[in-house]
N, C-alpha and C positions, 0 to 999 in steps of 0.2 A: 308691119306697121311701125312707124317711128314718130316720135314727138320731140320737138326741140324747144329750148328756151334761149333767149338772147341775153343781153346785158353784159356785165363784166365777165361772165363765164358762159360756157356752152354746155348744155346737158342734153344728151340724146337718150331717150327711153325707147327700147324696141324689143320685139320678141315675135314668136310665131303665132301666138294667140292674141288677137285684137281685144278680146274680152278681158283677158288678164292684164294686158298693157293698159287698157282703159281704167281698170279697177285700181291699179297701183300707181298710175302716172302722178296724180296729185300728191300723195304722200311721199313719193320719191323726190319729186321736184321740190317740195317743201323742205325735206331733209337736206338736200344738196345745194339749194339756192344760196345759202349764206357762205358757202366755201368760195375760195378764190381760185378755183381750178375748173377745168373742163372734165366732164365725165361722160362715158358711154355706159349705159346701164341696160343689160340684157335680162329679160324676164322669161323664164321657161318653166312650164309644168313638167315635173319629172316623177317617175314612179307611179305605182298603182294606187297609192294612198292619198293623192292630191297634194303632195309637197310641191313647193315653188322655190326654184333657185333664182336668186337675184344676184347677178354678177356685176360688180361695179369696177370699171377700169378707169384709172386716172394716170397722171404722169408718174406717180410713185409706185404703180403696180396694180394688182387686181385683188379685190376682196369678194370672195364667194359667201353668200348668206343663204342658208336653207331655212325656209319657213314651212311649218305644218299648216294644213288647211285651216285649223282653228286659230292660227296666229296671223291671219291676213287682215286684221283690223287696221284701218288707216293710221290711227295714233300709234299703234304698236310698231308697224312697219317703219313709219317715219322716225320713231325714237331709236329703234335698233340701227337703222341705216345711219342716222346722224351720229350716234355713239361710235359706230364702227369706223366711220370716216374721220371723225375728229379725234379718235384715239381714247375716248373716255370709257369705252367698254373694255373690260378685261376678261380673259378666259378664266374659268374656275380652275382650282388646283387639280392635278391629275387624280382621277378616281372619283371626282365629284361631278354631279350634273349641273349644267347651266341653269340658272333661274332667271325669271323675268327681271327686266331692268327696273330699278327703283323700288323693289320689294325687299323687305327684310326677310331673313331666313331663320 
């Protein structure tokens, strides 16, 4: 199942699970619609614990994002994807766990 948007950029959202693609389509399109690039976004359920891999491919390369089942809220997915694509998200220093975006530690 695939979903496309038009306008100045083209965004394709697809995956093997129609339910998962439908659930994440709007937050993904919202996160990527402001960019001036075309993206192919693959959404896959992986592992026995309900993790979801969102793989974003654009002209500059591919960004794989892994979400736990409890992290699939629309606002969270949109925020993480937008931060990853626009470069505002940074990885924690080695030896430290990643924390939610916008939260103080």
